N, C-alpha and C positions, 0 to 999 in steps of 0.2 A: 742600083741606088736611086730612092725615092726622088722623082722630080723637084721636089718645092726644095729638100734636103740639097741636092747637088746645086742648085739654084742659089742657094744660101751660100753654100761655099764657096761657088766661083764668086760671088760678090763680095762676101769676107775679104777674099784673095784680090781681085782685080777691082771693086768697086772705084776705088778712088781714083783709077784712069776713066772711068766715065764721066760725061758730060754732068752740071749737077742738076738738069732739068732728070737726063737716063736713071739720076741716081735716086730722084724722088719719085720719080716713076716705080722705078724699079723696087724701088724699100716698101711705097705702098701696095703694092701686087703680091710682094712674095714675103714681106714681114708683117705686115697689117692684115695680109687679108681682105684687100678691097676688091671690088671687083674692077672691072673696065670702065664701065658705067658711073659707079661712083668718084672714081680718079678722076674720068675726064668732065663730073660735074663738078667737083674739088680744084682743077685746074683751069677749069673753063676752055676745055680741049672736046673734040669727039670721040666718041669711044675708040673709034675706026684710026684716031691720033694714037690714043694712048699705046694700042696694040701695035703699030709700026715703032711706036718710043719701044715697046717693050723688046717685040722682034728684034730688033736692030742691035740694043744695049743685051738680049741673049745671043746673039751673034758676033757679039765685039767679045766679051769674056768668053765665050768658048773656042773665038780665035785663038785670046792670049792662052787659053788653058792649052789647047793643042801645039803651041809653040814653046810654053813653059813647062807645064805639065807641074805646078806649084802643088795645084788639089791632088792630084796623083801620087805625086810625091810623100804630101803631108798624111794623105790616105795609109800611105804603105808603111811611112814612119812611125806612122801610131798603130798597124799594126805587128810589127816586129816592138814594139814598145812593149805592148800587151802581151806577145809571146814571151819576152823577157822576166816581163812580170810573173807569167804563169812557170815558167820554168824557174825562177827565186823561192816561188811561195814551194815546192817540190822538194827541192833544196833544201829550203829550211826544213820541210816534214821529215827528209831524212836524219838532217842534223837531230833534230830532236828525240831519234830513237836512242842515240849514244850520248854518253855521257863523257865531261870533260871535252866538249868541243867550242867554248866561251871564244877563244878569238876567231875561229872560224863562222862561229853567230854573229860576231861583231860586224866581222867584215861583210857579210852577209846584210846585215843591219843598214851597214854602210853603204853597200850597192843597191838595197832597196831606197834607199831615201835618196840616192842621186838618179838612180830610176824615176822616181815618184818629181822629182826636179824634172827632169827632162819632160814627163808628160804634160805637166802642168803648165810647161811654158810654150 
């Protein structure tokens, strides 16, 4: 997975556990795409200080992920939900070949709706 995407996911899950300063620097670097120098200039600190905060913050969220695996579980759950949606689409395609399967199609629509709700939550 691309590093920026991974770090964004880690921040989404574990960002609230960082200090306010760590969150601010992390957000400026990964979400606003500012350079270390730009962040340092805005915050009145050196480039090295920004780098140290980022490195420490990344280590903290990686440590939380190693212990809790929330991002890993989220990605696995999302992949399973996508596979389920593909299976429901295949079932729908097969049911469309048969006549008189209205109850089954209604169950399928309901299942698809429930799955969509899970995907969006």
